[in-house]
C-alpha positions in Angstrom: 11.9 -15.3 5.9 8.8 -14.9 6.9 6.4 -16.2 6.0 3.1 -14.5 4.5 -0.5 -13.7 6.3 -3.1 -15.9 5.8 -5.6 -15.0 2.9 -8.2 -13.2 5.1 -9.8 -9.7 5.9 -10.1 -7.4 8.8 -11.1 -3.6 9.4 -9.2 -0.9 10.8 -10.9 0.5 13.9 -8.9 2.7 16.5 -9.5 2.4 20.1 -10.4 5.5 20.7 -12.8 5.3 17.9 -15.0 2.2 20.0 -18.6 3.9 21.2 -18.2 4.6 24.9 -20.2 6.9 26.9 -17.1 8.0 29.0 -16.0 10.2 26.0 -13.7 8.2 24.0 -13.3 4.1 23.2 -11.8 1.7 25.6 -10.7 -2.0 26.3 -14.4 -2.2 27.7 -17.1 -4.0 26.6 -17.5 -2.2 23.3 -14.3 -3.7 22.3 -15.5 -7.4 23.3 -19.0 -6.5 20.9 -16.4 -5.1 18.2 -14.9 -8.4 18.4 -17.8 -10.8 18.4 -18.9 -8.2 15.2 -15.6 -8.8 13.6 -16.5 -12.9 14.3 -19.5 -13.1 13.0 -18.6 -10.9 10.1 -16.1 -14.2 8.9 -13.2 -11.3 9.6 -10.0 -12.4 10.6 -8.1 -8.8 11.6 -8.4 -6.4 13.9 -6.5 -3.4 12.9 -5.5 -0.7 15.3 -3.5 2.8 15.1 -0.8 3.1 17.8 -1.9 2.8 21.7 0.7 4.7 23.2 -0.6 8.1 25.5 -0.5 10.4 23.9 0.4 14.2 23.6 -0.4 18.3 22.5 -2.4 17.0 19.2 -4.1 13.8 20.3 -2.3 12.3 17.5 -1.3 8.7 18.2 1.9 8.8 16.2 3.4 11.6 18.8 3.7 9.4 22.0 5.5 9.9 25.4 6.7 6.5 25.2 7.4 3.4 21.9 6.5 1.1 24.6 4.3 2.4 27.0 0.1 2.2 26.8 -2.7 5.1 26.7 -4.6 5.5 30.2 -7.5 6.8 28.3 -7.6 3.2 27.1 -7.9 2.1 30.6 -12.1 0.8 31.0 -13.4 2.4 33.8 -15.9 -0.1 33.9 -13.6 -3.0 35.0 -12.2 -0.9 37.8 -15.4 -0.7 39.0 -16.5 -4.6 39.0 -12.7 -4.9 40.7 -14.2 -2.0 43.7 -11.6 0.3 42.8 -14.3 3.3 41.4 -17.6 3.8 41.7 -20.3 4.3 39.4 -20.8 7.4 41.0 -17.9 9.0 41.2 -17.5 8.3 36.7 -21.0 9.8 36.9 -20.2 12.7 38.4 -17.4 13.8 35.5 -18.1 15.3 32.0 -17.3 12.8 29.1 -18.3 15.8 26.5 -21.5 16.0 25.2 -20.9 14.3 20.6 -20.6 11.1 20.3 -19.4 11.2 17.4 -16.0 12.8 18.0 -14.2 11.9 20.8 -14.0 14.4 23.8 -10.0 15.0 24.3 -10.3 18.4 26.9 -12.7 16.2 28.7 -10.9 12.9 28.6 -7.4 14.6 30.1 -9.0 16.8 32.8 -11.3 14.2 34.3 -10.2 10.9 33.8 -6.8 11.1 35.4 -8.2 12.1 39.2 -10.7 9.2 38.8 -7.4 6.9 38.2 -5.6 7.9 40.8 -8.4 6.8 43.2 -8.1 3.5 41.6 -4.7 3.6 42.5 -4.9 4.9 46.0 -7.8 1.6 46.7 -5.6 -1.3 44.8 -4.1 -3.3 46.4 -2.0 -4.4 43.1 0.7 -4.5 44.1 0.2 -8.2 46.3 -1.2 -9.2 42.8 1.6 -11.9 40.8 0.9 -10.3 37.9 2.5 -7.1 39.4 5.2 -8.7 40.0 5.4 -10.2 36.1 4.6 -7.8 34.8 7.7 -5.4 36.2 9.8 -7.9 35.2 8.8 -8.3 31.9 9.1 -4.0 31.1 12.3 -3.5 33.1 13.8 -1.9 30.2 11.7 0.7 29.8 8.7 1.2 32.6 10.9 3.1 35.5 11.8 5.8 32.4 8.5 6.0 31.5 6.9 6.4 34.7 9.9 8.6 36.0 9.5 10.9 32.7 5.3 11.2 33.4 5.8 12.2 37.0 8.6 14.2 36.1 6.3 16.2 33.7 4.1 16.7 35.5 5.4 17.5 38.2 6.5 20.8 36.1 3.4 21.3 34.5 3.4 19.2 31.6 6.4 21.0 29.7 8.8 18.9 27.2 11.8 17.6 29.1 13.8 20.3 27.5 12.0 22.6 29.4 13.5 21.0 33.1 15.3 22.3 35.0 19.1 21.4 33.3 20.3 19.1 36.4 17.0 16.6 35.7 17.0 17.1 32.5 20.6 16.3 31.8 19.8 13.3 34.1 22.7 14.5 36.0 22.5 11.5 39.2 22.0 14.1 41.8 19.0 15.3 40.6 17.8 11.7 39.3 18.0 10.3 43.4 16.8 13.7 44.4 13.8 13.8 42.1 12.7 9.7 42.3 12.3 10.1 46.1 10.8 12.8 45.7 8.4 11.5 43.4 8.2 7.9 44.4 4.7 7.9 44.3 3.4 9.2 41.5 6.3 7.4 39.8 3.6 4.4 41.4 0.9 5.3 39.4 2.3 5.6 36.3 3.6 2.1 36.9 0.2 1.4 38.5 -1.9 2.4 35.1 0.3 0.5 33.0 -0.3 -2.4 34.6 -3.8 -1.9 34.1 -3.5 -1.1 30.6 -1.8 -4.3 30.1 -3.7 -6.4 31.7 -6.8 -5.3 30.4 -5.2 -5.5 26.8 -3.8 -8.3 27.3 -7.3 -10.1 28.7 -8.7 -8.5 25.1 -6.1 -9.8 22.8 -6.3 -13.2 24.3 -10.2 -12.9 23.8 -9.8 -12.1 20.8 -7.4 -15.0 19.3 -9.6 -17.7 20.9 -12.0 -15.7 18.1 -10.0 -16.0 15.7 -9.3 -12.9 15.3 -5.6 -11.7 14.5 -5.1 -8.5 15.6 -2.7 -6.6 13.4 -0.6 -3.3 15.7 0.9 -0.2 13.7 4.4 1.6 15.2 5.3 4.9 13.7 9.5 4.2 12.4 10.1 7.5 14.6 9.5 8.7 18.2 8.0 11.7 19.1 11.4 14.6 20.8 9.0 15.3 23.8 9.2 11.0 25.1 10.7 8.9 27.5 13.2 7.5 24.6 14.2 10.6 23.8 15.5 11.7 27.6 16.7 8.8 28.1 18.7 7.5 25.8 20.2 10.8 24.3 22.7 9.5 22.8 21.0 7.0 20.6 19.3 10.4 18.2 20.2 12.8 16.4 21.0 15.7 19.5 23.4 18.8 19.9 25.2 17.2 23.0 25.4 21.0 24.4 21.7 21.0 24.7 19.8 17.5 23.7 18.0 19.7 20.9 17.7 18.2 17.3 20.5 18.6 14.8 18.7 17.1 11.8 14.5 16.4 12.1 12.2 13.6 10.1 10.2 14.4 7.1 9.2 14.2 3.5 9.8 16.3 0.4 7.9 18.2 -1.7 5.4 15.7 -3.7 2.3 15.8 -5.3 0.3 15.6 -1.8 1.9 19.0 -0.8 4.7 21.8 -2.5 6.2 22.4 0.4 7.4 18.6 1.2 6.5 17.9 5.5 8.2 18.4 8.8 7.8 15.9 11.2 9.7 17.1 14.0 11.0 14.0 15.2 14.4 13.3 16.0 16.1 11.2 14.3 18.0 8.1 14.8 22.1 8.1 15.2 21.6 4.6 13.1 25.6 4.4 13.1 25.3 3.9 17.2 22.6 1.9 17.3 24.3 -0.2 15.0 27.1 -0.7 17.8 24.8 -1.9 20.4 23.4 -4.1 17.9 20.2 -1.9 17.9 19.5 -3.1 20.7 16.3 -0.7 21.7 15.2 -1.4 18.7 15.5 -5.0 19.4 13.6 -4.1 22.7 11.4 -2.1 21.4 9.4 -4.9 18.9 10.0 -7.4 21.7 7.6 -5.2 23.3 5.0 -4.9 20.3 5.4 -8.7 19.3 3.3 -8.7 23.7 0.9 -6.4 22.3 -0.2 -7.4 18.6 -0.2 -10.6 16.3 1.0 -8.6 13.2 2.9 -5.4 13.4 2.7 -2.5 10.4 6.1 -0.6 10.7 5.2 3.3 9.2 6.9 4.5 7.1 9.5 1.3 6.1 10.9 3.5 3.1 13.2 5.2 6.3 14.4 1.5 6.6 16.5 2.6 3.6 17.0 5.2 2.5 15.4 8.6 5.3 15.3 12.4 4.6 17.1 14.7 7.5 15.7 18.3 7.4 17.9 20.8 9.5 16.4 21.6 12.4 14.6 25.0 12.9 13.8 24.6 9.0 10.0 25.7 8.1 9.4 23.2 5.8 10.3 20.1 4.4 12.1 21.6 1.4 15.8 22.1 2.3 16.0 18.3 3.8 18.9 15.9 1.9 17.9 11.8 1.7 20.7 9.4 3.8 21.5 6.2 3.4 19.6 4.3 6.5 20.5 0.6 8.4 18.1 -2.0 5.4 18.8 -5.3 5.6 20.8 -5.2 9.7 17.7 -3.8 10.9 15.5 -5.9 9.6 18.0 -9.1 10.3 17.9 -7.3 14.2 14.0 -7.1 14.3 14.0 -10.5 12.7 15.5 -12.4 15.5 13.3 -11.2 18.8 9.6 -11.1 17.4 9.4 -14.8 17.3 5.9 -15.8 15.6 4.7 -12.0 14.9 4.7 -10.8 11.2 5.2 -7.5 10.3 3.5 -5.1 7.4 5.7 -3.1 5.8 4.0 0.9 4.8 5.3 0.9 1.4 3.4 3.9 0.7 5.4 7.4 -0.7 7.9 7.8 -3.3 9.3 4.5 -5.0 12.7 3.4 -3.8 14.2 -0.1 -5.5 15.8 -0.5 -2.4 13.1 -0.7 -0.3 11.6 -3.3 -2.9 14.7 -5.2 -2.8 14.6 -5.6 1.5 11.1 -6.9 1.5 11.9 -9.0 -1.4 14.1 -10.4 0.9 12.1 -10.7 4.3 9.0 -11.9 3.4 7.7 -9.0 4.5 4.1 -7.3 2.9 3.6 -4.0 1.9 0.5 -1.5 1.4 -1.8 -1.4 -1.7 -4.2 1.8 -1.5 -7.3 1.1 -4.3 -8.2 5.2 -3.3 -5.0 5.6 -5.4 -4.9 3.3 -8.6 -7.4 5.5 -10.8 -4.6 8.4 -11.8 -4.5 7.0 -15.6 -1.9 5.0 -15.7 -2.6 1.3 -16.4 -0.1 0.4 -14.5 -0.3 1.8 -11.5 0.6 -0.4 -8.5 -2.3 -0.3 -6.6 -4.6 -1.2 -8.8 -5.7 -4.8 -7.9 -4.1 -6.1 -11.8 -1.0 -5.6 -10.5 -0.8 -7.0 -7.3 1.2 -9.6 -6.3 0.1 -12.2 -3.0 2.3 -10.9 -0.2 0.5 -7.8 0.0 -2.3 -6.1 1.9 -4.6 -3.4 0.5 -6.5 -0.6 2.0 -9.6 0.9 0.3 -7.9 3.7 2.2 -5.2 4.5 5.6 -6.0 6.9 8.6 -4.6 9.4 6.9 -7.1 9.7 3.8 -10.4 10.6 3.3 -13.1 7.8 3.1 -14.3 6.4 0.8 -17.4 8.3 -0.1 -15.6 11.3 0.2 -12.5 10.3 -1.9 -14.8 9.5 -4.9 -17.6 11.9 -5.2 -18.1 13.4 -9.1 -16.3 16.6 -7.5 -13.3 15.6 -6.5 -12.1 13.3 -9.4 -11.7 14.4 -13.4 -14.5 12.6 -15.1 -11.5 10.1 -17.0 -10.7 8.9 -13.6 -14.7 8.1 -13.3 -14.7 6.9 -16.2 -12.0 4.4 -15.0 -13.8 3.7 -12.4 -16.8 3.1 -14.2 -14.9 0.6 -16.6 -12.4 -0.5 -14.1 -15.2 -1.9 -10.8 -18.3 -2.5 -13.4 -20.2 1.3 -12.0 -23.1 2.5 -13.3 -24.4 5.0 -10.0 -22.0 6.9 -7.9 -24.0 4.9 -4.6 -22.1 1.9 -5.9 -19.1 2.8 -5.9 -17.8 2.1 -2.4 -19.3 -1.0 -2.6 -17.8 -2.2 -5.7 -14.2 -0.6 -3.8 -14.8 -3.3 -1.8 -15.6 -6.0 -3.9 -12.7 -5.5 -6.1 -10.2 -5.9 -3.3 -11.5 -8.4 -1.8 -11.3 -10.2 -5.8 -7.5 -9.5 -5.5 -5.3 -12.1 -5.3 -3.6 -10.1 -2.0 -3.8 -11.8 0.8 -5.2 -9.9 2.9 -7.4 -6.9 2.6 -8.3 -4.3 5.7 -11.3 -1.2 5.3 -11.4 1.6 7.8 -14.7 0.8 9.8 -15.9 4.9 8.3 -15.6 3.1 5.2 -17.9 0.3 5.5 -20.2 2.0 7.5 -20.1 4.5 4.4 -19.3 7.1 6.2 -18.2 10.5 5.1 -15.6 12.5 5.1 -16.4 14.1 7.8 -15.3 11.3 9.8 -11.3 11.5 8.2 -9.6 10.2 10.7 -6.4 12.5 9.8 -5.2 15.6 7.6 -1.9 15.2 7.4 0.0 18.6 8.3 -3.5 19.8 9.9 -4.2 20.1 14.1 -7.1 20.6 16.3 -9.9 17.9 14.6 -7.9 15.3 13.6 -8.3 11.6 15.8 -11.9 12.2 16.7 -14.4 10.3 15.2 -15.9 7.5 17.2 -18.4 5.3 15.9 -21.9 5.2 18.2 -23.5 2.4 19.9 -25.5 0.1 17.2 -24.4 1.3 14.1 -22.3 -1.6 12.3 -25.7 -3.9 11.9 -27.0 -7.7 10.9 -26.9 -5.9 7.0 -23.4 -5.3 7.6 -22.3 -8.9 9.0 -24.1 -10.3 6.4 -22.8 -8.0 3.1 -19.1 -8.7 5.0 -19.6 -12.4 5.6 -20.7 -12.8 2.0 -17.6 -10.8 0.0 -15.5 -13.4 2.5 -17.4 -16.3 1.5 -17.3 -14.9 -2.2 -13.8 -14.9 -2.3 -12.6 -17.3 -0.4 -11.5 -15.1 2.4 -12.2 -17.5 5.2 
């Protein structure tokens, strides 16, 4: 059984949301300044969203790899200091003109040519760290770099649209393309080396300041990923054409009348089990290299998962199937060492999930935004928490606290219960009272989004599930977190013993 998380508090701040003059947050000076802010505010945890390379739609939960890091986060200023780029080269690029929004288009078009220049000038192969990185990443690095080289070679098309010989990874095609794209493959390996090098330094700095990094991994991988292309036998695919037979999603519920169709390929859990969950073990070992704590998204899928026939228009036609349960968590626990796990157990009530959390000791999650629906025994109400839990104001999928608790957005009886429960007498007090109520709870860890610490309205919401186009874009402006925020958070930490 894993030991409980140390009592404390933290902030959910995606790397992409950090201030930066280059269109998106990076591992640069603003990241170190954010760690300094956390330390001054007596926080113990920095939670990030998944840091994998993103594809169409920019969702960090739909990544080209379950192992690789996002090249967007490589800090360009650091490359200048290393003599690999010049400031003039960076300044010649367009990085967008709105400091509160990630400029994904600009980042995509301008960043890779710059990184190509850095690659051409680097003598990274001579560095001891590079050889060690390649050895540590043997399971995934070559396949991922090959996959990305092919993807750019084929005009960014998904691998299912590649020529048949390489789609099926036929030996002659693999050897031929590996030779043809040798330089491109090395480029993508270089990017991963730089990502892990810069992230490793940032994480070490955070740890030195007493800050633990909470990472986030989606339970499923994207269909258009190196993982599925390289290991098709591990996923529920048609053997003749490698397309999914059934895909992931959730059934209709209070949030969606038609359910949600995520489209991720499902695991062949029987095959995974025959390999003693080798792929999952490697994935969790890689996650433990990146983070001090790993939050597993949609943990319910470990015990039971919703399978929707491929080609369905929505989530109404699926069926529940049994997951691997404790067999998988036992495999995970074998390889993660001191790294802790948080189970995102939100959604429908599943007794088997609660039993598994009891057996593993993994803390589950509570959301204050879900607390005041009228039922006095709602599990998200602070008086219902157990110490081994993590409480959030809201997650990346929810409205900001300011947006959610607007009077026009809530029923009168809900507003009355909020007032009674938290002692709220004016609307402008709600966010501060939510923070105080969460900090005062017995939950071992309390996490609030940076947007909620800043009291931003729902224009700053990170993601609206089921929509594409305006998500994952919010960025903090330089200097937005102030001494007043430090004072308030420090007071909460001291008052409720989260130091």
